[in-house]
C-alpha angles and dihedrals in degrees: 000000000000092000090054092050092049094048092047095057125071095206143046116296133199122224121194136182129061099262099043093042090046091054091050093049092046090050091051093243099124118103096175136011120209116196130183114198119197118196097238124119116209129186096237145341143134120324117250090238133011123255116283096033113124132160131160106228135204116214111236104170143356135194126187120207128210089245090064092254119134132210115210126188118196138176125204107269115242096195106134094197091074096047112127094011119130119247093248092049092046092051091047091052095047097037093238123136119257113240113208136171089265096047143277120328 
C-alpha cells in the first residue's frame, strides 16, 4: 500500500502513525525519519513501531526545546559493515545505548 502511494505522488509525502510508518520503514521507502520526544513517562500505550521493524539510522539534526522535548531527524544508515548485526551488538560496537520496549540499556 505504501509503495503504491509513494509511486503515485510526484513529491515528498509524510506518513504518520506507528503501523503505517512501520510498513514504510520495513519496505525501505523512508528517506528521513522525524521524531519528537516528549519527557513524559506513561504506564502503557502503543509502541512507536510494530514488531519486526528495524532500521539502522544516522542522526542528521537535533533541536532541544525549553519544555525538555527533543526533535530528532534521522536518515536510514547505509553502512554495510553493520548489515545483519543485532541491535544489541550494533549498539555495543558503536557505544550507543540500546532502546528496548522496557527501556534503555
